[in-house]
C-alpha positions as YAML, in Angstrom:
chain: A
units: angstrom
residues:
- id: 1
  name: LEU
  ca: [84.78, 93.39, 139.85]
- id: 2
  name: ALA
  ca: [84.05, 95.93, 142.61]
- id: 3
  name: GLN
  ca: [80.93, 97.18, 140.85]
- id: 4
  name: ARG
  ca: [79.62, 93.61, 140.42]
- id: 5
  name: ALA
  ca: [80.34, 92.82, 144.06]
- id: 6
  name: TYR
  ca: [78.60, 96.03, 145.08]
- id: 7
  name: LEU
  ca: [75.49, 95.07, 143.12]
- id: 8
  name: ILE
  ca: [75.43, 91.60, 144.72]
- id: 9
  name: VAL
  ca: [76.28, 92.51, 148.32]
- id: 10
  name: CYS
  ca: [74.43, 95.81, 148.68]
- id: 11
  name: PRO
  ca: [70.99, 95.35, 147.03]
- id: 12
  name: ARG
  ca: [69.04, 96.09, 150.18]
- id: 13
  name: VAL
  ca: [71.01, 99.25, 150.82]
- id: 14
  name: ARG
  ca: [70.38, 100.38, 147.27]
- id: 15
  name: GLY
  ca: [66.67, 99.78, 147.79]
- id: 16
  name: VAL
  ca: [66.39, 101.92, 150.91]
- id: 17
  name: ARG
  ca: [64.04, 104.87, 150.62]
- id: 18
  name: GLY
  ca: [64.62, 108.05, 152.53]
- id: 19
  name: PRO
  ca: [66.58, 111.33, 152.45]
- id: 20
  name: LEU
  ca: [69.21, 111.40, 149.72]
- id: 21
  name: ASN
  ca: [72.12, 112.08, 152.07]
- id: 22
  name: LYS
  ca: [71.14, 109.16, 154.34]
- id: 23
  name: VAL
  ca: [70.73, 106.72, 151.47]
- id: 24
  name: SER
  ca: [73.99, 107.88, 149.87]
- id: 25
  name: SER
  ca: [75.85, 107.42, 153.16]
- id: 26
  name: LEU
  ca: [74.53, 103.87, 153.59]
- id: 27
  name: SER
  ca: [75.35, 102.97, 150.01]
- id: 28
  name: PHE
  ca: [78.76, 104.60, 150.26]
- id: 29
  name: GLY
  ca: [79.56, 102.70, 153.46]
- id: 30
  name: CYS
  ca: [78.57, 99.40, 151.87]
- id: 31
  name: PHE
  ca: [80.79, 100.17, 148.88]
- id: 32
  name: LEU
  ca: [83.76, 100.96, 151.13]
- id: 33
  name: VAL
  ca: [83.43, 97.60, 152.90]
- id: 34
  name: VAL
  ca: [83.32, 95.79, 149.55]
- id: 35
  name: HIS
  ca: [86.24, 97.82, 148.25]
- id: 36
  name: MET
  ca: [88.49, 97.20, 151.26]
- id: 37
  name: VAL
  ca: [87.75, 93.46, 151.27]
- id: 38
  name: LEU
  ca: [88.64, 93.25, 147.57]
- id: 39
  name: GLY
  ca: [91.81, 95.23, 148.30]
- id: 40
  name: VAL
  ca: [92.90, 92.55, 150.74]
- id: 41
  name: LEU
  ca: [91.93, 89.64, 148.48]
- id: 42
  name: PHE
  ca: [93.29, 91.18, 145.27]
- id: 43
  name: PRO
  ca: [96.19, 93.51, 146.19]
- id: 44
  name: ARG
  ca: [97.34, 93.67, 142.56]
- id: 45
  name: LEU
  ca: [94.36, 95.95, 141.83]
- id: 46
  name: SER
  ca: [95.98, 98.72, 143.87]
- id: 47
  name: PHE
  ca: [97.29, 101.73, 142.00]
- id: 48
  name: SER
  ca: [100.91, 102.62, 141.44]
- id: 49
  name: SER
  ca: [102.20, 106.07, 142.37]
- id: 50
  name: GLN
  ca: [105.20, 105.92, 140.04]
- id: 51
  name: ALA
  ca: [103.65, 108.11, 137.34]
- id: 52
  name: ASP
  ca: [104.64, 111.32, 139.07]
- id: 53
  name: SER
  ca: [108.38, 110.67, 138.98]
- id: 54
  name: SER
  ca: [108.24, 109.18, 135.49]
- id: 55
  name: PHE
  ca: [106.44, 111.98, 133.71]
- id: 56
  name: ARG
  ca: [107.68, 115.23, 135.24]
- id: 57
  name: THR
  ca: [110.44, 117.12, 133.49]
- id: 58
  name: ARG
  ca: [112.82, 119.76, 134.67]
- id: 59
  name: ALA
  ca: [111.55, 123.34, 134.54]
- id: 60
  name: PRO
  ca: [113.22, 125.53, 131.90]
- id: 61
  name: SER
  ca: [114.91, 128.74, 132.97]
- id: 62
  name: SER
  ca: [113.68, 132.11, 131.78]
- id: 63
  name: SER
  ca: [114.18, 135.77, 132.64]
- id: 64
  name: GLU
  ca: [110.98, 136.91, 130.92]
- id: 65
  name: PRO
  ca: [108.74, 139.04, 133.20]
- id: 66
  name: ALA
  ca: [105.51, 137.46, 134.39]
- id: 67
  name: SER
  ca: [102.23, 138.73, 132.86]
- id: 68
  name: VAL
  ca: [98.92, 137.41, 131.58]
- id: 69
  name: VAL
  ca: [99.86, 135.22, 128.64]
- id: 70
  name: VAL
  ca: [97.26, 133.65, 126.34]
- id: 71
  name: PHE
  ca: [98.08, 130.32, 124.71]
- id: 72
  name: TYR
  ca: [95.90, 129.96, 121.63]
- id: 73
  name: ASN
  ca: [95.41, 126.51, 120.12]
- id: 74
  name: LEU
  ca: [94.51, 127.25, 116.49]
- id: 75
  name: PHE
  ca: [93.41, 124.30, 114.36]
- id: 76
  name: THR
  ca: [92.58, 124.86, 110.68]
- id: 77
  name: SER
  ca: [91.80, 122.26, 108.05]
- id: 78
  name: ASN
  ca: [92.26, 122.93, 104.33]
- id: 79
  name: SER
  ca: [88.50, 123.38, 103.98]
- id: 80
  name: SER
  ca: [88.01, 125.69, 106.98]
- id: 81
  name: VAL
  ca: [90.53, 128.50, 106.41]
- id: 82
  name: SER
  ca: [87.88, 131.16, 105.93]
- id: 83
  name: LEU
  ca: [85.89, 129.97, 108.95]
- id: 84
  name: SER
  ca: [89.01, 129.86, 111.15]
- id: 85
  name: GLN
  ca: [89.88, 133.41, 110.13]
- id: 86
  name: ASP
  ca: [86.42, 134.57, 111.21]
- id: 87
  name: ILE
  ca: [86.76, 132.78, 114.55]
- id: 88
  name: VAL
  ca: [90.23, 134.26, 115.09]
- id: 89
  name: LYS
  ca: [88.87, 137.74, 114.45]
- id: 90
  name: GLU
  ca: [86.05, 137.12, 116.94]
- id: 91
  name: GLN
  ca: [88.25, 135.75, 119.72]
- id: 92
  name: MET
  ca: [91.15, 138.16, 119.27]
- id: 93
  name: GLY
  ca: [88.63, 140.99, 119.49]
- id: 94
  name: MET
  ca: [87.98, 139.95, 123.11]
- id: 95
  name: VAL
  ca: [91.64, 139.97, 124.19]
- id: 96
  name: PRO
  ca: [92.50, 142.84, 126.57]
- id: 97
  name: PRO
  ca: [95.24, 145.08, 125.12]
- id: 98
  name: ASP
  ca: [97.68, 144.34, 127.95]
- id: 99
  name: TYR
  ca: [97.61, 140.55, 127.38]
- id: 100
  name: THR
  ca: [100.27, 138.70, 125.40]
- id: 101
  name: VAL
  ca: [99.01, 136.12, 122.89]
- id: 102
  name: ARG
  ca: [101.06, 133.12, 121.76]
- id: 103
  name: VAL
  ca: [99.67, 130.99, 118.96]
- id: 104
  name: ARG
  ca: [100.38, 127.35, 118.28]
- id: 105
  name: SER
  ca: [98.77, 126.50, 114.94]
- id: 106
  name: ILE
  ca: [97.86, 123.06, 113.60]
- id: 107
  name: GLY
  ca: [96.99, 122.11, 110.02]
- id: 108
  name: SER
  ca: [96.73, 124.88, 107.45]
- id: 109
  name: PRO
  ca: [98.69, 127.95, 108.63]
- id: 110
  name: ILE
  ca: [96.83, 131.15, 109.51]
- id: 111
  name: ASN
  ca: [99.36, 133.92, 109.00]
- id: 112
  name: ASN
  ca: [97.35, 137.00, 109.88]
- id: 113
  name: VAL
  ca: [96.54, 136.65, 113.57]
- id: 114
  name: PRO
  ca: [96.59, 140.26, 114.81]
- id: 115
  name: ASN
  ca: [98.63, 141.23, 117.88]
- id: 116
  name: ALA
  ca: [99.90, 137.70, 118.43]
- id: 117
  name: THR
  ca: [103.12, 135.71, 118.11]
- id: 118
  name: LEU
  ca: [103.22, 132.36, 116.33]
- id: 119
  name: ILE
  ca: [105.43, 130.21, 118.55]
- id: 120
  name: LYS
  ca: [104.92, 126.85, 116.84]
- id: 121
  name: HIS
  ca: [103.24, 125.28, 113.82]
- id: 122
  name: ASP
  ca: [102.52, 121.58, 113.31]
- id: 123
  name: ASP
  ca: [100.91, 119.91, 110.33]
- id: 124
  name: GLU
  ca: [99.23, 117.51, 112.76]
- id: 125
  name: GLY
  ca: [98.62, 117.62, 116.49]
- id: 126
  name: ASN
  ca: [96.18, 118.05, 119.33]
- id: 127
  name: GLU
  ca: [95.52, 120.23, 122.36]
- id: 128
  name: GLU
  ca: [98.13, 118.49, 124.50]
- id: 129
  name: GLY
  ca: [100.93, 120.05, 122.44]
- id: 130
  name: THR
  ca: [99.68, 123.58, 123.14]
- id: 131
  name: LEU
  ca: [98.99, 122.80, 126.79]
- id: 132
  name: SER
  ca: [102.58, 121.55, 127.07]
- id: 133
  name: LEU
  ca: [103.88, 124.92, 125.85]
- id: 134
  name: LEU
  ca: [101.69, 126.61, 128.48]
- id: 135
  name: TRP
  ca: [102.99, 124.18, 131.12]
- id: 136
  name: ASP
  ca: [106.61, 124.89, 130.15]
- id: 137
  name: TYR
  ca: [105.98, 128.61, 130.52]
- id: 138
  name: CYS
  ca: [104.46, 128.19, 133.98]
- id: 139
  name: ARG
  ca: [107.31, 126.01, 135.17]
- id: 140
  name: ALA
  ca: [109.60, 128.96, 134.41]
- id: 141
  name: GLN
  ca: [107.23, 131.72, 135.58]
- id: 142
  name: SER
  ca: [105.63, 130.53, 138.79]
- id: 143
  name: ASP
  ca: [104.20, 133.99, 139.54]
- id: 144
  name: GLY
  ca: [102.50, 134.30, 136.15]
- id: 145
  name: THR
  ca: [98.91, 133.90, 134.97]
- id: 146
  name: VAL
  ca: [98.01, 131.97, 131.83]
- id: 147
  name: VAL
  ca: [94.93, 131.72, 129.64]
- id: 148
  name: TYR
  ca: [94.08, 128.76, 127.44]
- id: 149
  name: ILE
  ca: [91.69, 129.17, 124.49]
- id: 150
  name: HIS
  ca: [91.08, 127.36, 121.19]
- id: 151
  name: ASN
  ca: [89.07, 128.07, 118.07]
- id: 152
  name: LYS
  ca: [86.18, 125.77, 118.97]
- id: 153
  name: GLY
  ca: [83.84, 125.15, 116.05]
- id: 154
  name: SER
  ca: [86.43, 125.19, 113.28]
- id: 155
  name: TYR
  ca: [86.33, 121.38, 112.99]
- id: 156
  name: HIS
  ca: [82.60, 120.92, 113.68]
- id: 157
  name: PRO
  ca: [80.91, 124.18, 112.71]
- id: 158
  name: SER
  ca: [77.42, 124.66, 114.16]
- id: 159
  name: PRO
  ca: [75.35, 127.40, 115.83]
- id: 160
  name: GLN
  ca: [75.62, 125.44, 119.08]
- id: 161
  name: ASN
  ca: [79.43, 125.41, 118.92]
- id: 162
  name: ASP
  ca: [79.39, 129.13, 118.09]
- id: 163
  name: SER
  ca: [77.38, 129.84, 121.26]
- id: 164
  name: PHE
  ca: [79.58, 127.54, 123.33]
- id: 165
  name: ARG
  ca: [82.81, 129.15, 122.04]
- id: 166
  name: ARG
  ca: [81.61, 132.66, 122.87]
- id: 167
  name: PHE
  ca: [80.41, 131.59, 126.32]
- id: 168
  name: LEU
  ca: [83.81, 130.05, 127.10]
- id: 169
  name: THR
  ca: [85.98, 132.76, 125.53]
- id: 170
  name: GLN
  ca: [84.26, 135.62, 127.37]
- id: 171
  name: ALA
  ca: [85.24, 134.16, 130.73]
- id: 172
  name: ALA
  ca: [88.73, 133.02, 129.76]
- id: 173
  name: LEU
  ca: [89.64, 136.51, 128.49]
- id: 174
  name: SER
  ca: [87.85, 138.42, 131.26]
- id: 175
  name: LYS
  ca: [89.52, 140.52, 133.93]
- id: 176
  name: HIS
  ca: [87.22, 138.80, 136.42]
- id: 177
  name: CYS
  ca: [89.17, 135.59, 135.93]
- id: 178
  name: SER
  ca: [92.65, 137.05, 135.57]
- id: 179
  name: HIS
  ca: [92.08, 138.98, 138.83]
- id: 180
  name: MET
  ca: [90.61, 135.98, 140.67]
- id: 181
  name: GLN
  ca: [90.97, 136.02, 144.43]
- id: 182
  name: ALA
  ca: [93.72, 134.16, 146.26]
- id: 183
  name: SER
  ca: [91.32, 131.34, 147.13]
- id: 184
  name: CYS
  ca: [91.09, 130.38, 143.42]
- id: 185
  name: ASN
  ca: [93.76, 129.04, 141.09]
- id: 186
  name: VAL
  ca: [91.61, 128.10, 138.06]
- id: 187
  name: CYS
  ca: [88.78, 130.22, 136.65]
- id: 188
  name: SER
  ca: [86.34, 129.61, 133.79]
- id: 189
  name: SER
  ca: [82.76, 130.23, 132.73]
- id: 190
  name: ARG
  ca: [81.77, 126.97, 134.40]
- id: 191
  name: MET
  ca: [83.53, 124.34, 136.48]
- id: 192
  name: SER
  ca: [81.77, 120.98, 136.82]
- id: 193
  name: PRO
  ca: [82.77, 118.30, 139.34]
- id: 194
  name: LEU
  ca: [80.93, 115.63, 137.34]
- id: 195
  name: PRO
  ca: [81.20, 113.33, 135.52]
- id: 196
  name: HIS
  ca: [84.83, 114.20, 136.40]
- id: 197
  name: PRO
  ca: [86.33, 117.53, 137.54]
- id: 198
  name: HIS
  ca: [86.65, 119.66, 134.39]
- id: 199
  name: THR
  ca: [85.89, 122.98, 132.76]
- id: 200
  name: PRO
  ca: [83.35, 122.18, 130.00]
- id: 201
  name: GLY
  ca: [84.77, 123.20, 126.62]
- id: 202
  name: ASN
  ca: [88.29, 123.55, 128.07]
- id: 203
  name: MET
  ca: [88.96, 127.29, 128.10]
- id: 204
  name: TRP
  ca: [90.19, 128.81, 131.33]
- id: 205
  name: VAL
  ca: [92.58, 131.04, 133.29]
- id: 206
  name: ALA
  ca: [95.05, 129.53, 135.75]
- id: 207
  name: LYS
  ca: [97.78, 130.64, 138.12]
- id: 208
  name: CYS
  ca: [101.19, 129.33, 137.17]
- id: 209
  name: ASP
  ca: [102.17, 128.25, 140.67]
- id: 210
  name: TYR
  ca: [99.31, 125.72, 140.44]
- id: 211
  name: VAL
  ca: [99.91, 124.72, 136.79]
- id: 212
  name: GLY
  ca: [103.52, 123.94, 137.65]
- id: 213
  name: LYS
  ca: [102.33, 121.17, 139.97]
- id: 214
  name: LEU
  ca: [100.55, 119.34, 137.16]
- id: 215
  name: MET
  ca: [101.92, 116.46, 135.14]
- id: 216
  name: ASN
  ca: [103.30, 117.36, 131.72]
- id: 217
  name: PRO
  ca: [100.14, 117.23, 129.55]
- id: 218
  name: ILE
  ca: [102.03, 115.39, 126.81]
- id: 219
  name: TYR
  ca: [102.07, 112.34, 129.07]
- id: 220
  name: PHE
  ca: [98.80, 112.87, 130.90]
- id: 221
  name: ARG
  ca: [96.58, 110.85, 128.53]
- id: 222
  name: GLN
  ca: [98.98, 107.91, 128.77]
- id: 223
  name: ALA
  ca: [99.05, 108.12, 132.58]
- id: 224
  name: MET
  ca: [95.25, 108.17, 132.77]
- id: 225
  name: ASN
  ca: [95.08, 105.13, 130.47]
- id: 226
  name: GLU
  ca: [97.50, 103.27, 132.73]
- id: 227
  name: ILE
  ca: [95.27, 103.98, 135.71]
- id: 228
  name: TYR
  ca: [91.95, 102.99, 134.18]
- id: 229
  name: LEU
  ca: [92.42, 100.84, 131.08]
- id: 230
  name: ASN
  ca: [95.01, 98.49, 132.52]
- id: 231
  name: HIS
  ca: [92.71, 97.44, 135.36]
- id: 232
  name: SER
  ca: [89.64, 95.29, 134.77]
- id: 233
  name: LEU
  ca: [87.94, 97.15, 137.61]
- id: 234
  name: PHE
  ca: [87.49, 100.23, 135.38]
- id: 235
  name: ARG
  ca: [87.87, 98.92, 131.84]
- id: 236
  name: ASP
  ca: [84.16, 99.18, 130.99]
- id: 237
  name: ILE
  ca: [83.74, 102.79, 132.14]
- id: 238
  name: PRO
  ca: [83.16, 105.17, 129.17]
- id: 239
  name: GLU
  ca: [86.03, 107.57, 128.50]
- id: 240
  name: TRP
  ca: [83.94, 110.68, 129.12]
- id: 241
  name: CYS
  ca: [82.94, 109.49, 132.60]
- id: 242
  name: VAL
  ca: [86.47, 109.82, 134.03]
- id: 243
  name: GLY
  ca: [88.42, 111.95, 131.53]
- id: 244
  name: LEU
  ca: [90.15, 109.42, 129.28]
- id: 245
  name: GLY
  ca: [91.13, 109.58, 125.61]
- id: 246
  name: ARG
  ca: [90.22, 112.87, 123.97]
- id: 247
  name: PHE
  ca: [88.59, 113.96, 127.24]
- id: 248
  name: ALA
  ca: [91.94, 113.86, 129.05]
- id: 249
  name: ALA
  ca: [92.90, 117.34, 127.82]
- id: 250
  name: GLU
  ca: [89.72, 118.73, 129.39]
- id: 251
  name: HIS
  ca: [90.38, 116.93, 132.68]
- id: 252
  name: TRP
  ca: [94.07, 117.90, 132.92]
- id: 253
  name: ILE
  ca: [93.75, 121.40, 134.42]
- id: 254
  name: LEU
  ca: [91.74, 120.09, 137.40]
- id: 255
  name: SER
  ca: [93.61, 116.80, 137.78]
- id: 256
  name: HIS
  ca: [95.68, 117.85, 140.80]
- id: 257
  name: PRO
  ca: [94.26, 117.60, 144.34]
- id: 258
  name: ASP
  ca: [95.32, 121.22, 145.02]
- id: 259
  name: ASN
  ca: [92.85, 122.62, 142.46]
- id: 260
  name: MET
  ca: [90.78, 125.53, 143.78]
- id: 261
  name: PRO
  ca: [88.32, 126.41, 141.00]
- id: 262
  name: CYS
  ca: [86.06, 129.42, 140.56]
- id: 263
  name: ASP
  ca: [83.56, 130.15, 137.81]
- id: 264
  name: LEU
  ca: [81.64, 133.13, 136.48]
- id: 265
  name: SER
  ca: [78.25, 132.09, 135.12]
- id: 266
  name: ALA
  ca: [75.19, 132.27, 137.37]
- id: 267
  name: SER
  ca: [73.11, 130.49, 134.71]
- id: 268
  name: ASP
  ca: [71.51, 127.06, 135.08]
- id: 269
  name: TYR
  ca: [74.08, 125.55, 132.73]
- id: 270
  name: ALA
  ca: [75.90, 122.58, 134.34]
- id: 271
  name: TRP
  ca: [78.01, 120.74, 131.72]
- id: 272
  name: GLY
  ca: [77.82, 119.25, 128.25]
- id: 273
  name: TYR
  ca: [75.85, 120.99, 125.50]
- id: 274
  name: ARG
  ca: [72.45, 121.32, 127.12]
- id: 275
  name: GLY
  ca: [71.45, 124.81, 128.27]
- id: 276
  name: ILE
  ca: [74.48, 126.76, 127.01]
- id: 277
  name: PRO
  ca: [73.77, 130.49, 127.54]
- id: 278
  name: ASN
  ca: [73.56, 132.70, 124.45]
- id: 279
  name: GLY
  ca: [75.15, 136.12, 124.15]
- id: 280
  name: ASP
  ca: [76.79, 138.23, 126.84]
- id: 281
  name: TYR
  ca: [76.11, 137.34, 130.45]
- id: 282
  name: HIS
  ca: [76.57, 138.91, 133.87]
- id: 283
  name: MET
  ca: [79.85, 137.68, 135.35]
- id: 284
  name: ASP
  ca: [79.66, 136.70, 139.00]
- id: 285
  name: LEU
  ca: [82.89, 135.20, 140.32]
- id: 286
  name: LYS
  ca: [82.27, 132.50, 142.93]
- id: 287
  name: ALA
  ca: [84.02, 129.44, 144.29]
- id: 288
  name: ALA
  ca: [83.15, 126.27, 142.42]
- id: 289
  name: PRO
  ca: [81.32, 123.99, 142.38]
- id: 290
  name: ARG
  ca: [78.75, 126.78, 142.42]
- id: 291
  name: TYR
  ca: [75.76, 124.48, 142.93]
- id: 292
  name: GLY
  ca: [74.92, 121.39, 144.98]
- id: 293
  name: LEU
  ca: [75.38, 117.79, 143.92]
- id: 294
  name: SER
  ca: [71.92, 117.33, 142.40]
- id: 295
  name: LYS
  ca: [72.54, 120.08, 139.83]
- id: 296
  name: TYR
  ca: [75.35, 118.08, 138.23]
- id: 297
  name: THR
  ca: [73.95, 114.56, 138.66]
- id: 298
  name: SER
  ca: [70.77, 115.25, 136.66]
- id: 299
  name: ARG
  ca: [72.64, 114.52, 133.42]
- id: 300
  name: LEU
  ca: [74.86, 111.74, 134.75]
- id: 301
  name: ALA
  ca: [74.47, 108.53, 132.74]
- id: 302
  name: ARG
  ca: [74.02, 105.17, 134.42]
- id: 303
  name: ALA
  ca: [77.24, 104.04, 132.72]
- id: 304
  name: CYS
  ca: [79.22, 106.39, 135.00]
- id: 305
  name: GLN
  ca: [79.97, 105.63, 138.62]
- id: 306
  name: PRO
  ca: [77.59, 107.24, 141.15]
- id: 307
  name: PRO
  ca: [79.26, 110.21, 142.90]
- id: 308
  name: HIS
  ca: [79.80, 108.47, 146.25]
- id: 309
  name: VAL
  ca: [81.65, 105.68, 144.43]
- id: 310
  name: TYR
  ca: [83.51, 107.95, 142.00]
- id: 311
  name: VAL
  ca: [85.04, 109.97, 144.84]
- id: 312
  name: VAL
  ca: [86.99, 106.85, 145.94]
- id: 313
  name: THR
  ca: [88.11, 106.33, 142.35]
- id: 314
  name: LEU
  ca: [89.19, 109.98, 142.17]
- id: 315
  name: MET
  ca: [91.30, 109.63, 145.33]
- id: 316
  name: LYS
  ca: [93.08, 106.66, 143.74]
- id: 317
  name: GLU
  ca: [93.65, 108.75, 140.62]
- id: 318
  name: TYR
  ca: [95.21, 111.57, 142.68]
- id: 319
  name: ALA
  ca: [97.45, 109.09, 144.48]
- id: 320
  name: SER
  ca: [98.59, 107.49, 141.24]
- id: 321
  name: LEU
  ca: [99.23, 110.73, 139.34]
- id: 322
  name: TYR
  ca: [100.64, 112.89, 142.15]
- id: 323
  name: ASN
  ca: [101.09, 110.65, 145.19]
- id: 324
  name: GLN
  ca: [98.87, 113.05, 147.11]
- id: 325
  name: HIS
  ca: [95.35, 113.44, 148.49]
- id: 326
  name: PRO
  ca: [93.40, 116.71, 148.87]
- id: 327
  name: SER
  ca: [93.66, 118.46, 152.21]
- id: 328
  name: GLN
  ca: [90.61, 118.28, 154.46]
- id: 329
  name: SER
  ca: [89.74, 121.88, 153.59]
- id: 330
  name: ARG
  ca: [89.31, 121.20, 149.86]
- id: 331
  name: TRP
  ca: [85.92, 121.61, 148.20]
- id: 332
  name: GLY
  ca: [85.43, 117.95, 147.30]
- id: 333
  name: TRP
  ca: [84.83, 116.58, 150.80]
- id: 334
  name: LYS
  ca: [81.84, 118.81, 151.43]
- id: 335
  name: PHE
  ca: [80.51, 118.52, 147.89]
- id: 336
  name: TYR
  ca: [80.56, 114.70, 147.77]
- id: 337
  name: ASP
  ca: [79.43, 114.60, 151.43]
- id: 338
  name: VAL
  ca: [82.04, 112.06, 152.52]
- id: 339
  name: ASP
  ca: [84.52, 111.83, 155.37]
- id: 340
  name: SER
  ca: [88.07, 112.46, 154.10]
- id: 341
  name: ARG
  ca: [89.57, 110.09, 156.68]
- id: 342
  name: ILE
  ca: [87.38, 107.16, 155.60]
- id: 343
  name: VAL
  ca: [88.05, 107.72, 151.89]
- id: 344
  name: SER
  ca: [91.79, 107.98, 152.53]
- id: 345
  name: LEU
  ca: [91.72, 104.56, 154.22]
- id: 346
  name: ALA
  ca: [89.90, 103.06, 151.25]
- id: 347
  name: SER
  ca: [92.25, 104.58, 148.66]
- id: 348
  name: PRO
  ca: [95.89, 104.22, 149.78]
...
C-alpha cells in the first residue's frame, strides 16, 4: 500500500535530476509524508514490539572459562560423505591451535573430525539449531568470543562454492577477527548493509556480550515472518531482500540495532556470488560498511526497496524484534544519509 501510494504521490520527485544525495533526500522526504499519513489512516499496519518478551529465554548457568569457541555446523548427505570429509579437513586445518571447536552434525554422521567435540547430532535440521547452541553459550559466557562456520558446498558442490567457503573461513578463523578492536562486535570477510544487513555466506566472529542481546535464533525466522508476511505492506517483497525464510539465518547476527561490524577484505567484492576473491588475501580490518552506498546498490534488484525507503522498514524491524532503535552514533545513519530523529518519528 505504501509503495503504491509512493508511486502515485511522488512521481515528480522521482523524476528529478541532480546530485544523488539531493534526489534521495527529496524522495525520502516524500516517502516519509506518505508513510506517516498512512500510519494515521491505517494504524493497524503498525508493528508490535511483543516479540522480544515472547522469544527470549533465560540464560543457562556455566562455570566454564571464556575462550574462543568455534561452533561448526556440519551437514552431510548420504551421497556427500567423502566430500564433507575433504571440506572438514580443509576447514579444520585453518583453526588456530588454541581455539575450541564444537561440532553439531546434521544428516550422515562424520565421526573423525580432528581436535573437535561433537556436541549434538540430528538426522535433520538447519543452521538455526547450531546458532542456538552458540547463543546459549554466549548467554552463559558474556565475556567470550565465538566463531560460526559451516561446511559450505557440501550440499551444492561447485568451484564457486569452494572459493566462497575458503574466502569466508579464512576470516572467521583469523586472529584479525578474534582480536577485533573494542569498536567492533562482529567480524567477517565482508559485511554488507544491503539488501539487508548481513555477512554474505554467514561465517563470522562475534563477541558474546553482543550475541546475548539477540533473539534466540530458533524463533528468529518466525518473528521475521510475523513482521513482514502478516502485513500486506511487505507481502510482495522477495525473501532475500529483507532476510526472510532461509535468509533469516544470515540476517540474524546483524539483526540487533547495537551491531558494530568490521570486515577484512579490501577487494571489490560486495555481496552475493559475483566477484568472490580467489585464494589467500591480505587482511585489513576496518569498520563496516567499508564502502559507500553506491558500492552495494549496484546489484540491488528493483524488487527490493530503495535504501532510503528500506531504512524506515529496518527501524520498524528493530522496534518489533527488540523494542529499540540504534543510537545516533551507529553506522547506519551516516551510511543511509538520513536524519535519525526523522526516521524515529516515522517508525514508532
